[in-house]
Structures are given as C-alpha cells and as structure tokens.
N, C-alpha and C positions, 0 to 999 in steps of 0.2 A: 577407295576412300571414302567415296558416297557410301557404302554398306557397311562401315564402321562407324559413321554420323548418325547414322539410322538406329543404330544399333545401340548408342550411346543414349539417344532423344527418348527411345523406347524405355532405357533404364532410371532415364530420370524422370520421365512423364509417369512411370510405374510406382513411384514412391511420392512423387510430389503431391501437395495437397494445397489446395486455395485456403491463401488465409484473407478474410474481411472482416473489416469492423465498421461497425453504425457509429454515427455520431451521436455521442453519450458513453459508450463504453469507457473503462477505464483500462491501460496499457502500461507495459512497463517498455523503458526505452532503453535499447541497447547503446551505453556510451564507455566505450574499454581505454579513458583517459587514462595516462599513465602519472600517478604520483610519485616525485623525486623520494630516491630513500625508502620507496615500498616494494616489495616482490610483488607483480602481477598477480600472483596466483593470490593472493591475500584481499584483493582491491574488490570490488561491486563495480563488475562491469552494468549492473540493471541500475538505473533510477528509476523514480517514480512512488506511485503510480499518478501517469498525467491521463487526460481526458479527451479524448478524439471530439474534436470539434466539427472537423467537416471531414469530406472525403474529394480528394481532388481529382483522383484518377483512381485507376485500378490499383495500381500500385503505390502511390502518394498519397500522404492523408495529411492535415494539420492538427499537430496536438496543443495541448498548454496545461501548465501545471497549476495552476490556480486562475480567478477569473481576473487579476491584475495581471500576471507575468506574461512575458510575450508568447507569441505563438510560435513555433518551429514546425516546418515542413518536413518531412522525412518518408524515408521509404518504408514500406511494408516489412521489408527484412530485418528492420532494426527494430521491431513492435514484437512482442508476447501479450496476451493477453492476461489481465490480474483476476486473479480468483479468490481474495481476499475478501472477507467476509462486510466492513466496513468501509463504505467509500463514498466521502459527499458528493455528489454529483452537482455542482454549481450549476450546471447548465440546464436542469431542470426547472420548472415554475418552482419557486420560493412558495411554503403554504403561510397562508395568510391566519391571521389569529381572529376572524370570523366564524373559522371551521371551529376551532374549542370552544364549547360551552363555559361561559364565566360565571353562570348562577347568580347574577347580581351584582359580582365583583366587577374591579377594571381589568380593562383588557392585557395591562402591563402585569397583571401576576408571575410569579415566580411558578414554572409549568417543571415540575421535577421529572429527571432523565430518569428511564427505565435500568435496569439492574444490568440488560442487554447493550443498551446504549452504553453505559459505565465502563462495561468491561469491554467493549470497543474502542472507547479512547483510552485504554491504559490505566483509568482509576477504577479505585475497591469502592462498590457501592459502600454507603454509610448507614447504619442501623442504629436503632435508639439507645441500644445499651451496648454497641461497642462490639459486641460478639463477634469470635472470628478472630481476636490477636488471640500470637500465643504466649506463653510467659517467656520472659529471657531464659535461656541457659545459664545454669550455674558452671562459671568456671576454677576449674581446679590447676593445682601445680604442675607443671610438667615435671616427670622422673628425676631427670637430670638436677632440678633445682628445689630436690625435696631436703637437701642436707644445708640448706642457706635458711637463714632468718631472714624474713621479711614482715617488720614491722612500720 
C-alpha cells in the first residue's frame, strides 16, 4: 500500500507546476455556476479579469474585480493568469496630470487616446475625413422573388 502511494506521489509531483501570483496580477476566476435552461457546455466557467490584491498564503489569494467591488478569498486552483493586452490596474499609482506638459493651457484639457488604447477599449479610432468606412452593399432580389412586381 505504501509503495503505491509513493508511486502516485511521484507521478503527481513529476507534472505538478507551482502557480503563484503577485499583488497586481490580473487573473481569471473559475466559477462554473449553472444557469437554468442552458447547457453547461455553452456557459462560461471563467469570470474576470480580477486583480490579485494580496497573497494570504501559498495557496490562498484575495482578489477583487474593481476598486469598489467586494474582495473575495479564493484558492489558487480556481485562478488562471490573464494574458490579455489591456487591463486597467487600478491598484497601481494613478498618473497625475502634472507629468503631462500643458504648454501654457489649463490642466483639464482633453488628452486624446492613442489608437492602441482606443482599439483596446473596443472603439474605432476616428480620423478627420472618416476614412476606413466601406460603402454599403447593394442588395438584389432573390431568385424566387424575380417573378413578382414589388413597387
């Protein structure tokens, strides 16, 4: 019996990886809640991204979805690293307007977002002449409606 448990421990330890997160890391939370009337296959088991606010233990972390949301204490097995491009780390120090050169204007001037930030937020960057818009396609009658007069 002891020999079998040692063999199983070796197999587990051979493939096991130590996962650790630092405060400020964005993570996904595995929360496979079932919604009535939907198949579990089509539901999203991962929520987030959340932000790791503190490490309580080697295996237990405190995460939070936003600065005003309630913090949650979860096990590391329910977390996965977020690998997206854009994530607003609200734990970090906010950038002050003093660092932006104002060139004699007021500090509350509008600072346009770069195209990468607009793309990250799901917006399309605007241009002066509106380039990039495609013309609408022309629709034609379907073959079965060719005999009918539609005026």
